[in-house]
Short mmCIF file of the C-alpha atoms (twelve columns), coordinates in Angstrom:
data_MODEL
# 
_entry.id   MODEL 
# 
loop_
_atom_site.group_PDB 
_atom_site.id 
_atom_site.type_symbol 
_atom_site.label_atom_id 
_atom_site.label_alt_id 
_atom_site.label_comp_id 
_atom_site.label_asym_id 
_atom_site.label_seq_id 
_atom_site.Cartn_x 
_atom_site.Cartn_y 
_atom_site.Cartn_z 
_atom_site.pdbx_PDB_model_num 
ATOM 1   C CA . UNK A 1   -22.896 -45.012 -144.935 1 
ATOM 2   C CA . UNK A 2   -19.692 -43.858 -143.729 1 
ATOM 3   C CA . UNK A 3   -17.693 -41.070 -145.335 1 
ATOM 4   C CA . UNK A 4   -14.150 -40.279 -145.267 1 
ATOM 5   C CA . UNK A 5   -12.163 -37.049 -146.352 1 
ATOM 6   C CA . UNK A 6   -10.378 -37.336 -149.686 1 
ATOM 7   C CA . UNK A 7   -6.960  -36.070 -150.132 1 
ATOM 8   C CA . UNK A 8   -5.700  -34.239 -153.247 1 
ATOM 9   C CA . UNK A 9   -2.374  -34.769 -154.633 1 
ATOM 10  C CA . UNK A 10  -0.036  -31.912 -154.320 1 
ATOM 11  C CA . UNK A 11  1.157   -30.145 -157.232 1 
ATOM 12  C CA . UNK A 12  4.703   -31.530 -157.066 1 
ATOM 13  C CA . UNK A 13  3.259   -35.066 -156.647 1 
ATOM 14  C CA . UNK A 14  0.955   -34.644 -159.600 1 
ATOM 15  C CA . UNK A 15  3.995   -33.382 -161.788 1 
ATOM 16  C CA . UNK A 16  6.123   -36.164 -160.717 1 
ATOM 17  C CA . UNK A 17  3.539   -38.781 -161.733 1 
ATOM 18  C CA . UNK A 18  3.044   -37.315 -165.127 1 
ATOM 19  C CA . UNK A 19  6.778   -37.269 -165.767 1 
ATOM 20  C CA . UNK A 20  7.477   -40.743 -164.687 1 
ATOM 21  C CA . UNK A 21  4.742   -42.697 -166.569 1 
ATOM 22  C CA . UNK A 22  7.243   -44.967 -168.399 1 
ATOM 23  C CA . UNK A 23  9.030   -45.556 -165.101 1 
ATOM 24  C CA . UNK A 24  5.945   -46.334 -163.322 1 
ATOM 25  C CA . UNK A 25  4.479   -48.732 -165.836 1 
ATOM 26  C CA . UNK A 26  4.871   -51.781 -163.640 1 
ATOM 27  C CA . UNK A 27  3.007   -49.999 -160.901 1 
ATOM 28  C CA . UNK A 28  0.175   -49.072 -163.265 1 
ATOM 29  C CA . UNK A 29  -0.073  -52.719 -164.484 1 
ATOM 30  C CA . UNK A 30  0.304   -54.744 -161.363 1 
ATOM 31  C CA . UNK A 31  1.772   -53.307 -158.176 1 
ATOM 32  C CA . UNK A 32  -0.188  -50.199 -157.446 1 
ATOM 33  C CA . UNK A 33  0.389   -46.788 -155.741 1 
ATOM 34  C CA . UNK A 34  -0.252  -47.493 -152.060 1 
ATOM 35  C CA . UNK A 35  2.381   -44.947 -151.081 1 
ATOM 36  C CA . UNK A 36  0.240   -42.038 -152.364 1 
ATOM 37  C CA . UNK A 37  -2.257  -42.977 -149.592 1 
ATOM 38  C CA . UNK A 38  0.140   -43.818 -146.825 1 
ATOM 39  C CA . UNK A 39  2.710   -40.803 -147.351 1 
ATOM 40  C CA . UNK A 40  0.503   -37.773 -146.314 1 
ATOM 41  C CA . UNK A 41  3.470   -35.579 -147.531 1 
ATOM 42  C CA . UNK A 42  2.494   -36.131 -151.001 1 
ATOM 43  C CA . UNK A 43  -1.153  -34.966 -150.543 1 
ATOM 44  C CA . UNK A 44  -3.264  -32.563 -148.683 1 
ATOM 45  C CA . UNK A 45  -6.597  -32.412 -146.886 1 
ATOM 46  C CA . UNK A 46  -9.696  -31.397 -148.942 1 
ATOM 47  C CA . UNK A 47  -13.360 -30.554 -148.213 1 
ATOM 48  C CA . UNK A 48  -14.322 -33.411 -150.415 1 
ATOM 49  C CA . UNK A 49  -15.671 -36.584 -148.651 1 
ATOM 50  C CA . UNK A 50  -16.164 -40.051 -150.411 1 
ATOM 51  C CA . UNK A 51  -17.914 -43.273 -149.260 1 
ATOM 52  C CA . UNK A 52  -15.295 -45.243 -147.311 1 
ATOM 53  C CA . UNK A 53  -16.188 -48.421 -149.269 1 
ATOM 54  C CA . UNK A 54  -16.405 -46.652 -152.589 1 
ATOM 55  C CA . UNK A 55  -14.113 -49.181 -154.383 1 
ATOM 56  C CA . UNK A 56  -16.501 -51.869 -153.326 1 
ATOM 57  C CA . UNK A 57  -19.690 -50.144 -154.616 1 
ATOM 58  C CA . UNK A 58  -18.221 -49.767 -158.221 1 
ATOM 59  C CA . UNK A 59  -18.857 -52.556 -160.503 1 
ATOM 60  C CA . UNK A 60  -15.832 -53.635 -162.193 1 
ATOM 61  C CA . UNK A 61  -16.499 -54.422 -165.822 1 
ATOM 62  C CA . UNK A 62  -15.639 -57.995 -166.922 1 
ATOM 63  C CA . UNK A 63  -16.749 -57.736 -170.600 1 
ATOM 64  C CA . UNK A 64  -16.336 -55.168 -173.197 1 
ATOM 65  C CA . UNK A 65  -20.286 -55.212 -173.768 1 
ATOM 66  C CA . UNK A 66  -21.100 -54.868 -170.131 1 
ATOM 67  C CA . UNK A 67  -19.102 -51.742 -168.732 1 
ATOM 68  C CA . UNK A 68  -21.522 -50.645 -165.943 1 
ATOM 69  C CA . UNK A 69  -21.086 -47.072 -166.814 1 
ATOM 70  C CA . UNK A 70  -24.697 -46.228 -165.894 1 
ATOM 71  C CA . UNK A 71  -24.351 -47.829 -162.577 1 
ATOM 72  C CA . UNK A 72  -20.971 -46.609 -161.752 1 
ATOM 73  C CA . UNK A 73  -21.851 -42.833 -162.897 1 
ATOM 74  C CA . UNK A 74  -24.874 -42.907 -160.336 1 
ATOM 75  C CA . UNK A 75  -22.517 -44.508 -157.687 1 
ATOM 76  C CA . UNK A 76  -19.864 -42.200 -157.804 1 
ATOM 77  C CA . UNK A 77  -22.046 -38.967 -158.137 1 
ATOM 78  C CA . UNK A 78  -24.051 -40.115 -155.152 1 
ATOM 79  C CA . UNK A 79  -21.184 -41.135 -152.882 1 
ATOM 80  C CA . UNK A 80  -18.833 -38.118 -153.234 1 
ATOM 81  C CA . UNK A 81  -20.097 -35.204 -151.230 1 
ATOM 82  C CA . UNK A 82  -19.036 -31.330 -151.266 1 
ATOM 83  C CA . UNK A 83  -18.047 -31.672 -154.839 1 
ATOM 84  C CA . UNK A 84  -19.085 -28.569 -157.085 1 
ATOM 85  C CA . UNK A 85  -18.492 -28.190 -160.815 1 
ATOM 86  C CA . UNK A 86  -15.599 -25.756 -159.825 1 
ATOM 87  C CA . UNK A 87  -14.098 -28.342 -157.548 1 
ATOM 88  C CA . UNK A 88  -14.619 -31.016 -160.295 1 
ATOM 89  C CA . UNK A 89  -12.207 -29.281 -162.516 1 
ATOM 90  C CA . UNK A 90  -9.202  -30.118 -160.126 1 
ATOM 91  C CA . UNK A 91  -7.110  -32.648 -161.759 1 
ATOM 92  C CA . UNK A 92  -5.318  -33.407 -158.363 1 
ATOM 93  C CA . UNK A 93  -8.578  -34.921 -156.878 1 
ATOM 94  C CA . UNK A 94  -9.276  -37.177 -159.877 1 
ATOM 95  C CA . UNK A 95  -5.599  -38.257 -160.072 1 
ATOM 96  C CA . UNK A 96  -5.654  -39.154 -156.656 1 
ATOM 97  C CA . UNK A 97  -8.733  -41.300 -157.033 1 
ATOM 98  C CA . UNK A 98  -7.573  -42.880 -160.315 1 
ATOM 99  C CA . UNK A 99  -4.169  -43.831 -158.848 1 
ATOM 100 C CA . UNK A 100 -5.559  -45.177 -155.450 1 
ATOM 101 C CA . UNK A 101 -9.364  -46.037 -154.686 1 
ATOM 102 C CA . UNK A 102 -10.243 -46.445 -158.246 1 
ATOM 103 C CA . UNK A 103 -7.026  -48.203 -159.565 1 
ATOM 104 C CA . UNK A 104 -8.456  -51.822 -159.983 1 
ATOM 105 C CA . UNK A 105 -11.629 -50.351 -161.586 1 
ATOM 106 C CA . UNK A 106 -9.320  -48.150 -163.863 1 
ATOM 107 C CA . UNK A 107 -7.324  -51.325 -165.058 1 
ATOM 108 C CA . UNK A 108 -10.572 -53.253 -165.944 1 
ATOM 109 C CA . UNK A 109 -12.557 -50.380 -167.604 1 
ATOM 110 C CA . UNK A 110 -9.563  -49.165 -169.518 1 
ATOM 111 C CA . UNK A 111 -7.139  -52.192 -169.995 1 
ATOM 112 C CA . UNK A 112 -3.527  -50.928 -170.265 1 
ATOM 113 C CA . UNK A 113 -1.969  -51.989 -173.670 1 
ATOM 114 C CA . UNK A 114 0.997   -54.465 -173.572 1 
ATOM 115 C CA . UNK A 115 2.996   -52.188 -176.032 1 
ATOM 116 C CA . UNK A 116 4.814   -49.700 -173.733 1 
ATOM 117 C CA . UNK A 117 4.593   -46.743 -175.959 1 
ATOM 118 C CA . UNK A 118 0.790   -47.310 -176.240 1 
ATOM 119 C CA . UNK A 119 0.722   -47.833 -172.479 1 
ATOM 120 C CA . UNK A 120 2.096   -44.394 -171.789 1 
ATOM 121 C CA . UNK A 121 -0.438  -42.530 -174.035 1 
ATOM 122 C CA . UNK A 122 -3.117  -44.504 -172.749 1 
ATOM 123 C CA . UNK A 123 -2.202  -43.835 -168.985 1 
ATOM 124 C CA . UNK A 124 -1.923  -40.214 -169.763 1 
ATOM 125 C CA . UNK A 125 -5.377  -40.325 -171.099 1 
ATOM 126 C CA . UNK A 126 -7.229  -42.153 -168.384 1 
ATOM 127 C CA . UNK A 127 -5.214  -41.501 -165.097 1 
ATOM 128 C CA . UNK A 128 -4.697  -37.807 -165.576 1 
ATOM 129 C CA . UNK A 129 -6.740  -34.705 -167.052 1 
ATOM 130 C CA . UNK A 130 -4.767  -32.323 -168.967 1 
ATOM 131 C CA . UNK A 131 -7.721  -30.591 -170.385 1 
ATOM 132 C CA . UNK A 132 -11.416 -30.044 -169.480 1 
ATOM 133 C CA . UNK A 133 -12.248 -32.437 -172.499 1 
ATOM 134 C CA . UNK A 134 -10.252 -35.213 -170.744 1 
ATOM 135 C CA . UNK A 135 -12.114 -34.332 -167.371 1 
ATOM 136 C CA . UNK A 136 -15.369 -34.814 -168.857 1 
ATOM 137 C CA . UNK A 137 -14.646 -37.835 -171.342 1 
ATOM 138 C CA . UNK A 138 -11.368 -39.610 -170.557 1 
ATOM 139 C CA . UNK A 139 -10.188 -39.683 -166.866 1 
ATOM 140 C CA . UNK A 140 -11.304 -42.846 -165.301 1 
ATOM 141 C CA . UNK A 141 -12.848 -41.235 -162.398 1 
ATOM 142 C CA . UNK A 142 -13.876 -37.631 -163.501 1 
ATOM 143 C CA . UNK A 143 -15.817 -38.767 -166.688 1 
ATOM 144 C CA . UNK A 144 -18.195 -40.796 -164.403 1 
ATOM 145 C CA . UNK A 145 -18.761 -37.910 -162.108 1 
ATOM 146 C CA . UNK A 146 -19.219 -35.119 -165.171 1 
ATOM 147 C CA . UNK A 147 -21.501 -37.528 -167.094 1 
ATOM 148 C CA . UNK A 148 -23.921 -37.877 -163.791 1 
ATOM 149 C CA . UNK A 149 -23.666 -34.063 -163.228 1 
ATOM 150 C CA . UNK A 150 -24.607 -33.442 -166.774 1 
ATOM 151 C CA . UNK A 151 -27.642 -35.921 -166.541 1 
ATOM 152 C CA . UNK A 152 -28.876 -34.513 -163.204 1 
ATOM 153 C CA . UNK A 153 -29.912 -31.523 -164.882 1 
ATOM 154 C CA . UNK A 154 -32.849 -33.452 -166.372 1 
ATOM 155 C CA . UNK A 155 -35.670 -32.370 -164.206 1 
ATOM 156 C CA . UNK A 156 -38.518 -34.969 -163.990 1 
ATOM 157 C CA . UNK A 157 -36.398 -37.767 -164.733 1 
ATOM 158 C CA . UNK A 158 -34.578 -40.129 -162.568 1 
ATOM 159 C CA . UNK A 159 -30.867 -39.799 -162.653 1 
ATOM 160 C CA . UNK A 160 -30.654 -43.554 -163.764 1 
ATOM 161 C CA . UNK A 161 -33.070 -43.179 -166.697 1 
ATOM 162 C CA . UNK A 162 -31.251 -40.062 -167.905 1 
ATOM 163 C CA . UNK A 163 -27.896 -41.842 -167.799 1 
ATOM 164 C CA . UNK A 164 -29.163 -44.788 -169.478 1 
ATOM 165 C CA . UNK A 165 -30.555 -42.832 -172.340 1 
ATOM 166 C CA . UNK A 166 -27.506 -40.558 -172.693 1 
ATOM 167 C CA . UNK A 167 -25.038 -43.458 -172.337 1 
ATOM 168 C CA . UNK A 168 -26.672 -45.975 -174.610 1 
ATOM 169 C CA . UNK A 169 -24.949 -45.122 -177.860 1 
ATOM 170 C CA . UNK A 170 -21.503 -43.532 -178.020 1 
ATOM 171 C CA . UNK A 171 -22.092 -41.636 -181.347 1 
ATOM 172 C CA . UNK A 172 -25.482 -40.420 -180.132 1 
ATOM 173 C CA . UNK A 173 -23.684 -38.975 -176.888 1 
ATOM 174 C CA . UNK A 174 -20.923 -37.464 -178.974 1 
ATOM 175 C CA . UNK A 175 -23.439 -35.857 -181.195 1 
ATOM 176 C CA . UNK A 176 -25.173 -34.148 -178.211 1 
ATOM 177 C CA . UNK A 177 -21.951 -32.860 -176.657 1 
ATOM 178 C CA . UNK A 178 -20.452 -31.627 -179.924 1 
ATOM 179 C CA . UNK A 179 -23.487 -29.457 -180.975 1 
ATOM 180 C CA . UNK A 180 -23.593 -26.100 -179.244 1 
ATOM 181 C CA . UNK A 181 -27.604 -25.824 -179.389 1 
ATOM 182 C CA . UNK A 182 -28.060 -29.052 -177.146 1 
ATOM 183 C CA . UNK A 183 -24.745 -28.915 -174.843 1 
ATOM 184 C CA . UNK A 184 -25.021 -25.224 -173.816 1 
ATOM 185 C CA . UNK A 185 -28.546 -25.191 -173.040 1 
ATOM 186 C CA . UNK A 186 -29.854 -27.101 -169.862 1 
ATOM 187 C CA . UNK A 187 -33.537 -26.897 -171.104 1 
ATOM 188 C CA . UNK A 188 -32.735 -28.270 -174.480 1 
ATOM 189 C CA . UNK A 189 -30.528 -30.829 -173.388 1 
ATOM 190 C CA . UNK A 190 -33.104 -31.984 -170.610 1 
ATOM 191 C CA . UNK A 191 -35.915 -32.184 -173.177 1 
ATOM 192 C CA . UNK A 192 -33.664 -34.221 -175.606 1 
ATOM 193 C CA . UNK A 193 -32.926 -36.691 -172.978 1 
ATOM 194 C CA . UNK A 194 -36.625 -37.187 -172.016 1 
ATOM 195 C CA . UNK A 195 -37.294 -37.913 -175.932 1 
ATOM 196 C CA . UNK A 196 -34.297 -40.136 -176.022 1 
ATOM 197 C CA . UNK A 197 -35.626 -41.909 -172.938 1 
ATOM 198 C CA . UNK A 198 -38.963 -42.522 -174.434 1 
ATOM 199 C CA . UNK A 199 -37.344 -43.882 -177.564 1 
ATOM 200 C CA . UNK A 200 -35.179 -46.083 -175.251 1 
ATOM 201 C CA . UNK A 201 -38.247 -47.493 -173.784 1 
ATOM 202 C CA . UNK A 202 -39.753 -48.148 -177.086 1 
ATOM 203 C CA . UNK A 203 -38.576 -48.984 -180.533 1 
ATOM 204 C CA . UNK A 204 -35.064 -47.345 -179.947 1 
ATOM 205 C CA . UNK A 205 -35.360 -45.918 -183.396 1 
ATOM 206 C CA . UNK A 206 -33.952 -42.397 -182.525 1 
ATOM 207 C CA . UNK A 207 -30.615 -44.151 -181.456 1 
ATOM 208 C CA . UNK A 208 -29.998 -45.079 -185.043 1 
ATOM 209 C CA . UNK A 209 -27.073 -43.161 -186.365 1 
ATOM 210 C CA . UNK A 210 -28.751 -41.695 -189.592 1 
ATOM 211 C CA . UNK A 211 -32.080 -40.775 -187.646 1 
ATOM 212 C CA . UNK A 212 -30.376 -39.015 -184.767 1 
ATOM 213 C CA . UNK A 213 -28.052 -37.010 -186.853 1 
ATOM 214 C CA . UNK A 214 -31.015 -36.030 -189.091 1 
ATOM 215 C CA . UNK A 215 -32.836 -34.946 -186.124 1 
ATOM 216 C CA . UNK A 216 -29.884 -32.850 -184.749 1 
ATOM 217 C CA . UNK A 217 -29.426 -31.308 -187.888 1 
ATOM 218 C CA . UNK A 218 -33.151 -30.138 -187.995 1 
ATOM 219 C CA . UNK A 219 -32.837 -28.916 -184.502 1 
ATOM 220 C CA . UNK A 220 -29.818 -26.789 -185.123 1 
ATOM 221 C CA . UNK A 221 -31.166 -25.349 -188.331 1 
ATOM 222 C CA . UNK A 222 -34.443 -24.519 -186.551 1 
ATOM 223 C CA . UNK A 223 -32.468 -22.949 -183.487 1 
ATOM 224 C CA . UNK A 224 -30.617 -20.662 -186.068 1 
ATOM 225 C CA . UNK A 225 -33.806 -18.540 -186.187 1 
ATOM 226 C CA . UNK A 226 -35.946 -19.450 -183.176 1 
ATOM 227 C CA . UNK A 227 -35.012 -18.957 -179.683 1 
ATOM 228 C CA . UNK A 228 -35.286 -22.443 -178.405 1 
ATOM 229 C CA . UNK A 229 -34.346 -21.684 -174.786 1 
ATOM 230 C CA . UNK A 230 -37.478 -19.310 -174.597 1 
ATOM 231 C CA . UNK A 231 -39.922 -22.051 -175.457 1 
ATOM 232 C CA . UNK A 232 -42.157 -23.565 -173.076 1 
ATOM 233 C CA . UNK A 233 -41.408 -27.275 -171.986 1 
ATOM 234 C CA . UNK A 234 -44.295 -29.100 -173.623 1 
ATOM 235 C CA . UNK A 235 -43.932 -27.145 -177.254 1 
ATOM 236 C CA . UNK A 236 -39.979 -27.652 -177.047 1 
ATOM 237 C CA . UNK A 237 -40.485 -31.504 -176.279 1 
ATOM 238 C CA . UNK A 238 -43.008 -31.663 -179.189 1 
ATOM 239 C CA . UNK A 239 -40.872 -30.190 -181.536 1 
ATOM 240 C CA . UNK A 240 -37.871 -32.414 -180.598 1 
ATOM 241 C CA . UNK A 241 -40.276 -35.521 -180.867 1 
ATOM 242 C CA . UNK A 242 -41.262 -34.473 -184.473 1 
ATOM 243 C CA . UNK A 243 -37.579 -33.850 -185.561 1 
ATOM 244 C CA . UNK A 244 -37.044 -37.081 -183.871 1 
ATOM 245 C CA . UNK A 245 -39.567 -39.135 -185.671 1 
ATOM 246 C CA . UNK A 246 -40.041 -37.527 -189.118 1 
ATOM 247 C CA . UNK A 247 -39.058 -39.470 -192.133 1 
ATOM 248 C CA . UNK A 248 -36.095 -37.897 -194.256 1 
ATOM 249 C CA . UNK A 249 -36.611 -35.693 -197.030 1 
ATOM 250 C CA . UNK A 250 -36.662 -37.286 -200.569 1 
# 
């Protein structure tokens, strides 16, 4: 596997792109941003390296029910080197990828609306990363890396299995991220993903909206008066499994 140095957009280039989304709609829809790669005055060298065939390695979605998020999270994460969580907060890196190497993927994964006003909002969301929330959830490139990075914290579970469990249901994923008890603790998150993975391999009952929300309410309530982070892995997983499978109170 050959790797090449990834160039980051210069601040002025990024600012210019953000201010000219409407003027550049035809580039987003059809033509592309080849000049960003060819004109080195618009970018600068970085320590980050990417596989020279990254675009070919990514699976381009062809149907709404087959987005290949699991595979693409794994591919991007494993084929970018020297990226730390600190570096991964740099919008200039992700905007460069979204506008060049990953442009075809971005168009397929996040189809640009026909309406111009809707398209401008859509492009601002998926091609840039104005906030940390957009970095982790919206930008076409950065979301893949951040999801994989979060799931890489699950010791004892292959990255692909952790990704499969985490990405299987969007409402379950949102419920995990938005609850501080699970999102802020590596240990609780890891054990919860393991429980979800077991459910995925079985009856998938925990992925039912009502069942999962009930389990999370119980977990947050329990965490309010017990130090979950201090529990040993096995008791913690047993606790999570019990919350995940118990019947609702009558």
